[in-house]
All heavy atoms as an XYZ file, in Angstrom:
768
protein
N      14.047     -7.160     -0.019
C      13.181     -7.561     -1.110
C      12.644     -8.951     -0.800
O      13.150     -9.654      0.024
C      13.939     -7.560     -2.426
C      14.539     -6.225     -2.795
S      13.909     -5.377     -4.217
C      13.471     -6.564     -5.379
N      11.654     -9.326     -1.521
C      10.999    -10.603     -1.348
C       9.527    -10.432     -1.591
O       8.998     -9.325     -1.519
N       8.856    -11.528     -1.893
C       7.452    -11.440     -2.287
C       6.571    -10.827     -1.212
O       5.550    -10.238     -1.513
C       6.931    -12.812     -2.680
O       7.027    -13.696     -1.584
N       6.967    -10.943      0.041
C       6.153    -10.350      1.102
C       6.288     -8.835      1.170
O       5.592     -8.188      1.935
C       6.504    -10.974      2.459
C       7.913    -10.718      2.914
C       8.936    -11.720      2.401
O       8.714    -12.367      1.392
O       9.991    -11.829      3.049
N       7.162     -8.255      0.357
C       7.390     -6.818      0.391
C       7.001     -6.101     -0.896
O       7.497     -5.043     -1.190
C       8.860     -6.519      0.722
C       9.207     -6.952      2.119
C      10.009     -8.056      2.331
C       8.690     -6.284      3.211
C      10.309     -8.462      3.624
C       8.980     -6.678      4.500
C       9.802     -7.782      4.701
O      10.081     -8.178      5.965
N       6.101     -6.670     -1.648
C       5.648     -5.980     -2.865
C       4.975     -4.666     -2.506
O       4.237     -4.580     -1.542
C       4.665     -6.868     -3.631
C       5.294     -8.049     -4.294
C       4.215     -8.856     -4.980
N       3.288     -9.383     -3.994
C       3.262    -10.626     -3.566
N       4.095    -11.499     -4.055
N       2.394    -11.016     -2.671
N       5.220     -3.658     -3.331
C       4.538     -2.366     -3.155
C       3.218     -2.429     -3.901
O       3.193     -2.792     -5.082
C       5.390     -1.232     -3.724
O       6.593     -1.132     -3.005
N       2.133     -2.117     -3.202
C       0.839     -2.145     -3.882
C      -0.124     -1.166     -3.272
O       0.054     -0.691     -2.162
C       0.244     -3.553     -3.885
C      -0.146     -4.183     -2.544
C      -1.577     -3.871     -2.196
C       0.070     -5.670     -2.619
N      -1.136     -0.875     -4.072
C      -2.235     -0.016     -3.653
C      -3.490     -0.645     -4.245
O      -3.413     -1.350     -5.262
C      -2.018      1.438     -4.143
C      -2.019      1.531     -5.645
C      -3.027      2.386     -3.533
N      -4.624     -0.434     -3.612
C      -5.849     -1.022     -4.133
C      -6.955     -0.003     -4.311
O      -7.103      0.912     -3.491
N      -7.697     -0.171     -5.391
C      -8.865      0.664     -5.679
C      -9.989     -0.232     -6.171
O      -9.732     -1.195     -6.907
C      -8.570      1.704     -6.776
C      -7.445      2.622     -6.467
C      -6.233      2.488     -7.111
C      -7.592      3.629     -5.523
C      -5.182      3.335     -6.831
C      -6.541      4.480     -5.234
C      -5.336      4.330     -5.892
N     -11.217      0.074     -5.793
C     -12.368     -0.646     -6.323
C     -12.403     -0.399     -7.837
O     -12.572      0.730     -8.283
C     -13.651     -0.142     -5.668
C     -14.870     -0.920     -6.047
C     -16.081     -0.411     -5.285
C     -17.306     -1.207     -5.646
N     -18.489     -0.701     -4.934
N     -12.161     -1.435     -8.612
C     -12.080     -1.308    -10.065
C     -10.652     -1.243    -10.584
O     -10.430     -1.207    -11.789
N      -9.660     -1.222     -9.688
C      -8.259     -1.237    -10.091
C      -7.861     -0.024    -10.911
O      -8.383      1.079    -10.732
N      -6.942     -0.223    -11.845
C      -6.449      0.869    -12.690
C      -7.526      1.464    -13.577
O      -7.437      2.621    -13.975
C      -5.291      0.390    -13.566
C      -3.915      0.379    -12.923
C      -2.899     -0.304    -13.820
C      -3.471      1.784    -12.572
N      -8.559      0.689    -13.893
C      -9.623      1.179    -14.775
C     -10.582      2.135    -14.073
O     -11.330      2.854    -14.725
C     -10.402      0.005    -15.355
N     -10.550      2.166    -12.753
C     -11.468      3.021    -11.990
C     -11.031      4.479    -12.060
O      -9.882      4.782    -12.376
C     -11.484      2.573    -10.529
O     -10.253      2.917     -9.896
N     -11.929      5.411    -11.746
C     -11.534      6.821    -11.686
C     -10.377      7.062    -10.706
O      -9.437      7.799    -11.017
C     -12.806      7.541    -11.239
C     -13.920      6.649    -11.712
C     -13.387      5.249    -11.553
N     -10.418      6.438     -9.543
C      -9.326      6.597     -8.577
C      -8.040      5.988     -9.123
O      -6.950      6.556     -8.956
C      -9.696      5.956     -7.244
N      -8.147      4.844     -9.774
C      -6.977      4.207    -10.374
C      -6.368      5.056    -11.470
O      -5.146      5.162    -11.589
N      -7.221      5.678    -12.285
C      -6.742      6.552    -13.350
C      -6.059      7.795    -12.775
O      -5.017      8.222    -13.277
C      -7.893      6.951    -14.279
C      -8.393      5.806    -15.139
C      -7.322      5.365    -16.128
O      -6.891      6.128    -16.973
N      -6.897      4.120    -15.985
N      -6.625      8.370    -11.719
C      -6.012      9.530    -11.071
C      -4.655      9.140    -10.472
O      -3.679      9.887    -10.577
C      -6.935     10.094     -9.993
N      -4.605      7.968     -9.878
C      -3.352      7.470     -9.305
C      -2.319      7.260    -10.405
O      -1.145      7.607    -10.253
C      -3.610      6.184     -8.530
C      -2.419      5.684     -7.776
C      -2.023      6.293     -6.597
C      -1.695      4.599     -8.235
C      -0.917      5.831     -5.893
C      -0.594      4.125     -7.538
C      -0.197      4.747     -6.367
N      -2.746      6.680    -11.527
C      -1.844      6.452    -12.660
C      -1.296      7.769    -13.192
O      -0.112      7.868    -13.537
C      -2.563      5.674    -13.763
N      -2.137      8.782    -13.254
C      -1.704     10.099    -13.726
C      -0.644     10.671    -12.774
O       0.389     11.190    -13.216
C      -2.900     11.038    -13.843
C      -2.556     12.404    -14.324
N      -2.180     12.665    -15.624
C      -2.493     13.585    -13.663
C      -1.909     13.952    -15.737
N      -2.099     14.531    -14.571
N      -0.895     10.581    -11.473
C       0.067     11.076    -10.487
C       1.359     10.265    -10.536
O       2.453     10.818    -10.419
C      -0.540     11.032     -9.085
N       1.233      8.961    -10.740
C       2.417      8.101    -10.832
C       3.267      8.484    -12.040
O       4.492      8.587    -11.950
C       1.996      6.637    -10.919
N       2.612      8.705    -13.170
C       3.332      9.091    -14.381
C       4.067     10.410    -14.181
O       5.224     10.565    -14.600
C       2.370      9.195    -15.555
C       3.047      9.508    -16.870
C       2.072      9.577    -18.029
O       0.883      9.235    -17.871
O       2.523      9.992    -19.119
N       3.433     11.358    -13.523
C       4.043     12.665    -13.273
C       5.253     12.556    -12.349
O       6.113     13.443    -12.343
C       3.012     13.621    -12.676
N       5.324     11.466    -11.583
C       6.425     11.273    -10.634
C       7.338     10.111    -11.009
O       8.102      9.622    -10.179
C       5.856     11.068     -9.225
C       5.263     12.345     -8.691
O       5.996     13.227     -8.270
N       3.949     12.467     -8.741
N       7.232      9.654    -12.259
C       8.083      8.576    -12.787
C       7.985      7.289    -11.961
O       8.977      6.613    -11.727
C       9.528      9.046    -12.901
N       6.758      6.963    -11.529
C       6.510      5.725    -10.800
C       5.887      4.725    -11.771
O       4.924      5.049    -12.461
C       5.572      5.965     -9.594
C       5.201      4.656     -8.920
C       6.217      6.924     -8.612
N       6.445      3.533    -11.821
C       5.929      2.496    -12.724
C       4.804      1.722    -12.038
O       4.960      1.258    -10.913
C       7.030      1.526    -13.129
C       8.113      2.149    -13.958
C       9.145      1.159    -14.422
N       9.415      0.156    -13.404
C      10.132     -0.939    -13.613
N      10.640     -1.183    -14.781
N      10.349     -1.795    -12.647
N       3.688      1.586    -12.721
C       2.533      0.843    -12.214
C       2.278     -0.358    -13.097
O       2.514     -0.326    -14.307
C       1.271      1.708    -12.223
C       1.286      3.010    -11.455
C      -0.066      3.702    -11.585
C       1.633      2.780     -9.995
N       1.734     -1.395    -12.486
C       1.236     -2.554    -13.215
C      -0.040     -3.025    -12.532
O      -0.170     -2.932    -11.320
C       2.250     -3.692    -13.232
C       3.482     -3.374    -14.045
C       4.246     -4.620    -14.347
N       5.454     -4.302    -15.089
C       6.416     -5.140    -15.303
N       6.342     -6.376    -14.823
N       7.479     -4.795    -15.991
N      -0.962     -3.544    -13.325
C      -2.184     -4.111    -12.762
C      -1.844     -5.433    -12.073
O      -1.258     -6.319    -12.678
C      -3.215     -4.334    -13.867
N      -2.205     -5.528    -10.796
C      -1.942     -6.751    -10.047
C      -2.942     -7.837    -10.382
O      -4.126     -7.575    -10.593
N      -2.440     -9.059    -10.445
C      -3.291    -10.213    -10.741
C      -3.253    -11.249     -9.617
O      -3.838    -12.301     -9.724
C      -2.848    -10.833    -12.057
C      -2.921     -9.838    -13.212
C      -2.866    -10.527    -14.547
C      -2.924     -9.635    -15.740
N      -3.289     -8.267    -15.590
N      -2.539    -10.946     -8.549
C      -2.371    -11.892     -7.451
C      -1.093    -12.683     -7.671
O      -0.753    -13.023     -8.801
N      -0.348    -12.926     -6.626
C       0.910    -13.655     -6.696
C       1.878    -13.004     -7.690
O       2.597    -13.688     -8.416
C       0.669    -15.123     -7.041
C       1.877    -15.988     -6.686
O       2.653    -15.588     -5.809
O       2.042    -17.042     -7.308
N       1.857    -11.670     -7.722
C       2.730    -10.927     -8.633
C       4.164    -10.933     -8.113
O       4.408    -11.018     -6.915
C       2.231     -9.484     -8.771
C       0.806     -9.433     -9.266
O       0.547     -9.922    -10.367
O      -0.057     -8.928     -8.520
N       5.109    -10.823     -9.034
C       6.518    -10.786     -8.661
C       6.849     -9.516     -7.896
O       6.187     -8.491     -8.049
C       7.404    -10.844     -9.913
C       7.350    -12.192    -10.607
O       7.100    -13.200     -9.915
O       7.554    -12.228    -11.830
N       7.911     -9.588     -7.100
C       8.446     -8.414     -6.428
C       9.427     -7.781     -7.393
O      10.516     -8.297     -7.612
C       9.137     -8.825     -5.136
C       9.721     -7.651     -4.376
O       9.300     -6.510     -4.630
O      10.593     -7.870     -3.529
N       9.030     -6.687     -8.007
C       9.884     -6.003     -8.979
C      10.259     -4.639     -8.440
O       9.388     -3.825     -8.111
C       9.149     -5.844    -10.320
C       8.719     -7.142    -11.000
C       7.929     -6.832    -12.264
C       9.926     -8.008    -11.323
N      11.548     -4.396     -8.353
C      12.038     -3.111     -7.838
C      11.496     -1.974     -8.703
O      11.551     -2.014     -9.918
C      13.555     -3.084     -7.833
C      14.117     -1.834     -7.182
C      15.634     -1.837     -7.152
N      16.181     -2.884     -6.322
C      16.335     -2.807     -4.994
N      15.961     -1.715     -4.366
N      16.848     -3.795     -4.308
N      10.922     -0.970     -8.037
C      10.438      0.207     -8.735
C       9.047      0.079     -9.324
O       8.591      0.965    -10.020
N       8.351     -1.028     -9.044
C       6.995     -1.238     -9.569
C       6.004     -1.214     -8.414
O       6.222     -1.831     -7.379
C       6.873     -2.583    -10.319
C       5.419     -2.898    -10.647
C       7.720     -2.562    -11.582
N       4.908     -0.496     -8.607
C       3.797     -0.516     -7.665
C       2.655     -1.261     -8.344
O       2.223     -0.896     -9.437
C       3.339      0.915     -7.276
C       2.111      0.865     -6.382
C       4.475      1.670     -6.601
N       2.206     -2.318     -7.702
C       1.087     -3.106     -8.228
C      -0.220     -2.445     -7.812
O      -0.388     -2.068     -6.656
C       1.149     -4.534     -7.686
C       2.379     -5.253     -8.151
C       3.534     -5.446     -7.454
C       2.573     -5.852     -9.420
N       4.438     -6.123     -8.217
C       3.878     -6.390     -9.438
C       1.787     -5.979    -10.568
C       4.392     -7.049    -10.539
C       2.311     -6.643    -11.660
C       3.586     -7.168    -11.642
N      -1.143     -2.311     -8.749
C      -2.446     -1.719     -8.472
C      -3.474     -2.846     -8.515
O      -3.688     -3.472     -9.552
C      -2.802     -0.608     -9.481
C      -4.169     -0.022     -9.152
C      -1.735      0.478     -9.477
N      -4.090     -3.097     -7.361
C      -5.033     -4.201     -7.227
C      -6.473     -3.694     -7.334
O      -6.775     -2.581     -6.919
C      -4.859     -4.883     -5.862
C      -3.423     -5.290     -5.532
S      -2.659     -6.390     -6.738
C      -3.554     -7.899     -6.426
N      -7.309     -4.540     -7.871
C      -8.750     -4.285     -7.877
C      -9.292     -4.875     -6.587
O      -9.303     -6.096     -6.401
C      -9.396     -4.948     -9.095
C     -10.887     -4.718     -9.171
O     -11.497     -4.264     -8.180
O     -11.456     -5.011    -10.241
N      -9.743     -4.011     -5.667
C     -10.204     -4.501     -4.365
C     -11.506     -5.285     -4.442
O     -11.887     -5.934     -3.467
C     -10.351     -3.340     -3.367
O     -11.262     -2.373     -3.890
C      -9.008     -2.687     -3.080
N     -12.164     -5.258     -5.590
C     -13.346     -6.116     -5.752
C     -12.903     -7.570     -5.919
O     -13.589     -8.493     -5.476
C     -14.182     -5.650     -6.939
C     -14.812     -4.282     -6.683
S     -15.557     -3.493     -8.119
C     -16.672     -4.714     -8.725
N     -11.750     -7.783     -6.540
C     -11.207     -9.139     -6.722
C     -10.265     -9.518     -5.588
O     -10.146    -10.692     -5.234
C     -10.461     -9.220     -8.056
N      -9.576     -8.514     -5.023
C      -8.602     -8.740     -3.959
C      -8.918     -7.796     -2.808
O      -8.357     -6.699     -2.708
C      -7.174     -8.481     -4.485
C      -6.786     -9.374     -5.613
C      -6.906     -8.929     -6.924
C      -6.312    -10.652     -5.387
C      -6.553     -9.746     -7.989
C      -5.957    -11.483     -6.436
C      -6.079    -11.028     -7.747
N      -9.830     -8.183     -1.913
C     -10.235     -7.286     -0.825
C      -9.076     -6.995      0.135
O      -8.151     -7.790      0.273
C     -11.362     -8.037     -0.123
C     -11.321     -9.430     -0.619
C     -10.529     -9.456     -1.880
N      -9.180     -5.853      0.772
C      -8.182     -5.399      1.735
C      -8.217     -6.264      2.986
O      -9.282     -6.551      3.532
C      -8.472     -3.941      2.096
C      -7.617     -3.398      3.204
C      -6.280     -3.136      2.991
C      -8.162     -3.149      4.451
C      -5.487     -2.627      4.006
C      -7.379     -2.631      5.470
C      -6.041     -2.370      5.247
N      -7.046     -6.682      3.441
C      -6.881     -7.376      4.716
C      -5.783     -6.637      5.469
O      -4.627     -6.669      5.059
C      -6.490     -8.846      4.519
C      -7.537     -9.646      3.820
N      -8.650    -10.127      4.458
C      -7.651    -10.023      2.528
C      -9.399    -10.784      3.592
N      -8.818    -10.735      2.411
N      -6.162     -5.982      6.526
C      -5.214     -5.169      7.276
C      -4.218     -6.038      8.030
O      -4.580     -7.014      8.673
C      -5.957     -4.286      8.268
C      -5.010     -3.409      9.067
C      -5.714     -2.652     10.153
O      -6.655     -1.933      9.886
N      -5.255     -2.823     11.379
N      -2.966     -5.624      8.002
C      -1.926     -6.271      8.797
C      -1.926     -5.682     10.204
O      -2.632     -4.705     10.485
C      -0.561     -6.051      8.140
N      -1.118     -6.269     11.060
C      -0.977     -5.763     12.417
C      -0.508     -4.307     12.370
O       0.257     -3.914     11.503
C       0.059     -6.593     13.191
C      -0.307     -8.050     13.338
C       0.198     -8.911     12.180
O       0.542     -8.375     11.105
O       0.224    -10.133     12.349
N      -0.945     -3.508     13.333
C      -0.581     -2.095     13.354
C       0.931     -1.888     13.388
O       1.447     -0.959     12.776
C      -1.224     -1.380     14.535
C      -2.721     -1.116     14.417
C      -3.224     -0.397     15.659
C      -3.043     -0.319     13.176
N       1.647     -2.755     14.103
C       3.086     -2.537     14.185
C       3.776     -2.757     12.839
O       4.920     -2.338     12.654
C       3.726     -3.380     15.293
C       3.824     -4.861     15.029
C       4.927     -5.394     14.370
C       2.834     -5.724     15.477
C       5.026     -6.759     14.157
C       2.932     -7.078     15.272
C       4.030     -7.597     14.608
O       4.130     -8.945     14.390
N       3.080     -3.371     11.877
C       3.628     -3.517     10.524
C       3.280     -2.329      9.624
O       3.741     -2.261      8.494
C       3.095     -4.782      9.855
C       3.806     -6.020     10.258
N       5.160     -6.184     10.126
C       3.338     -7.171     10.783
C       5.510     -7.373     10.557
N       4.423     -7.992     10.961
N       2.474     -1.411     10.101
C       2.021     -0.294      9.284
C       2.925      0.920      9.478
O       3.146      1.348     10.610
C       0.578      0.095      9.641
C      -0.403     -1.053      9.603
C      -0.554     -1.658      8.223
O      -0.682     -0.951      7.234
N      -0.527     -2.967      8.162
N       3.413      1.473      8.411
C       4.142      2.741      8.415
C       5.388      2.718      9.304
O       5.628      3.623     10.067
C       3.212      3.901      8.802
C       1.995      3.982      7.926
C       0.759      3.536      8.384
C       2.090      4.460      6.637
C      -0.357      3.585      7.568
C       0.983      4.512      5.816
C      -0.240      4.073      6.282
N       6.191      1.691      9.160
C       7.467      1.640      9.869
C       8.606      1.757      8.863
O       8.404      1.651      7.657
C       7.594      0.362     10.713
C       7.572     -0.898      9.905
N       8.667     -1.365      9.213
C       6.580     -1.786      9.666
C       8.360     -2.483      8.588
N       7.089     -2.755      8.846
N       9.807      1.972      9.358
C      10.964      2.097      8.486
C      11.230      0.791      7.748
O      10.922     -0.299      8.240
C      12.211      2.462      9.303
C      12.139      3.864      9.856
O      11.494      4.722      9.225
O      12.736      4.108     10.919
N      11.836      0.929      6.598
C      12.311     -0.204      5.823
C      13.500     -0.817      6.561
O      14.054     -0.207      7.478
C      12.738      0.325      4.440
C      13.178     -0.768      3.505
O      12.447     -1.747      3.343
O      14.270     -0.623      2.924
N      13.902     -2.004      6.168
C      15.060     -2.628      6.810
C      16.349     -1.857      6.525
O      17.308     -1.949      7.276
C      15.203     -4.065      6.339
C      14.114     -4.973      6.828
S      14.417     -6.634      6.243
C      12.764     -7.260      6.209
N      16.365     -1.092      5.449
C      17.560     -0.356      5.050
C      17.370      1.151      5.188
O      18.258      1.850      5.648
C      17.942     -0.696      3.584
C      19.137      0.106      3.122
C      18.191     -2.193      3.436
N      16.216      1.638      4.817
C      15.959      3.077      4.746
C      15.057      3.534      5.888
O      14.088      2.871      6.232
C      15.279      3.388      3.404
C      15.037      4.828      3.143
C      14.403      5.063      1.771
O      14.231      4.109      0.999
O      14.066      6.225      1.506
N      15.385      4.692      6.471
C      14.530      5.304      7.495
C      13.626      6.334      6.815
O      14.096      7.140      6.015
C      15.368      5.969      8.569
N      12.324      6.298      7.121
C      11.368      7.192      6.498
C      11.129      8.440      7.350
O      11.501      8.500      8.515
C      10.051      6.455      6.238
C      10.210      5.288      5.281
C       9.705      4.038      5.597
C      10.871      5.438      4.078
C       9.849      2.975      4.722
C      11.019      4.382      3.196
C      10.504      3.144      3.519
O      10.652      2.099      2.666
N      10.470      9.406      6.765
C      10.267     10.718      7.400
C       9.287     10.661      8.571
O       8.482      9.736      8.707
C       9.739     11.714      6.363
O       8.404     11.384      6.028
N       9.332     11.711      9.382
C       8.387     11.811     10.496
C       6.956     11.963      9.980
O       6.010     11.488     10.617
C       8.757     12.966     11.419
O       8.763     14.182     10.703
N       6.778     12.602      8.815
C       5.433     12.730      8.227
C       4.878     11.346      7.892
O       3.694     11.069      8.104
C       5.477     13.606      6.978
N       5.709     10.469      7.372
C       5.292      9.095      7.072
C       4.905      8.368      8.358
O       3.871      7.728      8.435
C       6.423      8.364      6.347
C       6.128      6.919      6.027
C       5.341      6.582      4.939
C       6.644      5.891      6.810
C       5.071      5.255      4.641
C       6.383      4.567      6.520
C       5.599      4.258      5.431
O       5.326      2.946      5.134
N       5.740      8.499      9.392
C       5.462      7.827     10.667
C       4.204      8.375     11.340
O       3.559      7.669     12.112
C       6.662      7.943     11.607
C       7.823      7.124     11.176
N       7.862      5.765     11.326
C       8.970      7.472     10.562
C       8.993      5.298     10.834
N       9.683      6.319     10.351
N       3.838      9.612     11.053
C       2.644     10.221     11.648
C       1.353      9.662     11.051
O       0.279      9.864     11.617
C       2.686     11.738     11.465
N       1.440      8.951      9.938
C       0.228      8.413      9.312
C      -0.449      7.348     10.160
O      -1.671      7.294     10.226
C       0.556      7.842      7.922
C       0.907      8.867      6.867
C       1.404      8.178      5.603
C      -0.290      9.758      6.561
N       0.314      6.470     10.799
C      -0.296      5.393     11.590
C      -1.198      5.938     12.686
O      -2.376      5.559     12.759
C       0.747      4.438     12.147
C       0.093      3.333     12.965
C       1.010      2.234     13.408
N       2.198      2.707     14.067
C       3.233      1.942     14.345
N       3.242      0.676     13.995
N       4.276      2.439     14.955
N      -0.721      6.836     13.578
C      -1.635      7.331     14.608
C      -2.807      8.126     14.034
O      -3.925      8.043     14.552
C      -0.757      8.198     15.510
C       0.530      8.382     14.811
C       0.649      7.313     13.778
N      -2.571      8.866     12.959
C      -3.659      9.630     12.344
C      -4.728      8.693     11.785
O      -5.928      8.862     12.062
C      -3.112     10.529     11.232
C      -4.169     11.267     10.413
C      -4.904     12.284     11.275
C      -3.529     11.937      9.203
N      -4.309      7.692     11.022
C      -5.280      6.764     10.421
C      -5.974      5.913     11.469
O      -7.136      5.544     11.310
C      -4.593      5.892      9.371
C      -4.099      6.634      8.132
C      -3.271      5.718      7.244
C      -5.253      7.238      7.361
N      -5.274      5.614     12.554
C      -5.897      4.869     13.653
C      -6.955      5.732     14.332
O      -8.077      5.283     14.584
C      -4.831      4.411     14.670
O      -3.863      3.611     13.997
C      -5.454      3.596     15.791
N      -6.607      6.984     14.608
C      -7.551      7.909     15.254
C      -8.800      8.094     14.396
O      -9.922      8.168     14.910
C      -6.872      9.253     15.496
C      -7.749     10.273     16.183
C      -7.003     11.579     16.405
C      -7.925     12.605     17.036
N      -7.259     13.899     17.179
N      -8.618      8.174     13.071
C      -9.748      8.370     12.155
C     -10.542      7.082     11.911
O     -11.590      7.116     11.278
C      -9.237      8.912     10.823
C      -8.705     10.319     10.918
C      -8.115     10.824      9.614
O      -7.878     10.017      8.685
O      -7.889     12.040      9.516
N     -10.031      5.943     12.391
C     -10.739      4.678     12.218
C     -10.492      3.998     10.879
O     -11.173      3.033     10.542
N      -9.510      4.491     10.119
C      -9.198      3.873      8.827
C      -8.418      2.578      8.978
O      -8.520      1.693      8.138
C      -8.422      4.852      7.943
C      -9.280      6.027      7.545
O     -10.347      5.864      6.992
N      -8.821      7.226      7.865
N      -7.594      2.500     10.001
C      -6.950      1.254     10.393
C      -7.197      1.097     11.884
O      -7.451      2.073     12.587
C      -5.433      1.211     10.061
C      -4.676      2.348     10.742
C      -5.221      1.211      8.564
C      -3.161      2.303     10.522
N      -7.194     -0.130     12.371
C      -7.528     -0.354     13.771
C      -6.764     -1.535     14.328
O      -6.276     -2.378     13.568
C      -9.023     -0.540     13.943
C      -9.643     -1.626     13.116
S     -11.426     -1.457     12.962
C     -11.565     -0.140     11.781
N      -6.649     -1.586     15.639
C      -5.958     -2.726     16.260
C      -6.590     -4.044     15.836
O      -7.805     -4.160     15.692
C      -6.132     -2.484     17.761
C      -6.334     -1.004     17.873
C      -7.087     -0.611     16.630
N      -5.719     -5.034     15.605
C      -6.190     -6.348     15.150
C      -6.310     -7.349     16.297
O      -6.819     -8.443     16.079
C      -5.211     -6.916     14.118
O      -3.935     -7.090     14.738
C      -5.096     -6.013     12.904
N      -5.807     -6.979     17.475
C      -5.806     -7.909     18.597
C      -4.495     -8.649     18.728
O      -4.311     -9.452     19.649
N      -3.555     -8.405     17.833
C      -2.237     -9.024     17.919
C      -1.451     -8.364     19.040
O      -1.686     -7.201     19.380
C      -1.498     -8.900     16.591
S      -2.268     -9.916     15.316
N      -0.505     -9.074     19.626
C       0.189     -8.588     20.821
C       0.794     -7.200     20.724
O       0.713     -6.434     21.672
C       1.280     -9.643     21.058
C       0.715    -10.878     20.441
C      -0.092    -10.407     19.250
N       1.414     -6.818     19.621
C       2.101     -5.525     19.558
C       1.232     -4.409     19.035
O       1.694     -3.294     18.824
C       3.384     -5.662     18.727
C       4.395     -6.509     19.475
C       5.651     -6.868     18.767
N       6.232     -5.866     17.905
C       7.211     -6.136     17.054
N       7.697     -7.365     16.970
N       7.714     -5.193     16.294
N      -0.072     -4.668     18.840
C      -0.988     -3.610     18.433
C      -1.323     -2.752     19.632
O      -1.804     -1.696     19.561
C      -2.278     -4.184     17.841
C      -2.118     -4.541     16.375
O      -1.033     -4.358     15.816
O      -3.098     -5.017     15.796
């Protein structure tokens, strides 16, 4: 845990957007707690912050930070398959950092 490990997702328009509302509906159906992110939000266990990408634009991290296991929990092979798929599709791309 720690502020650098907040769980978040971003949509243009945040929770008020059609995508944000659809996400909120899916979250509710799966007992996931959402909160509208305002920047510098606390790291709260079990909360996913929903950011408005118009106010908080996306900044991609290094590829080696994308879709890896948690420090405690190991994730599924389907989760690990997202990085190469999203890279191939051009949704995420190498940043030029050494381990990309």
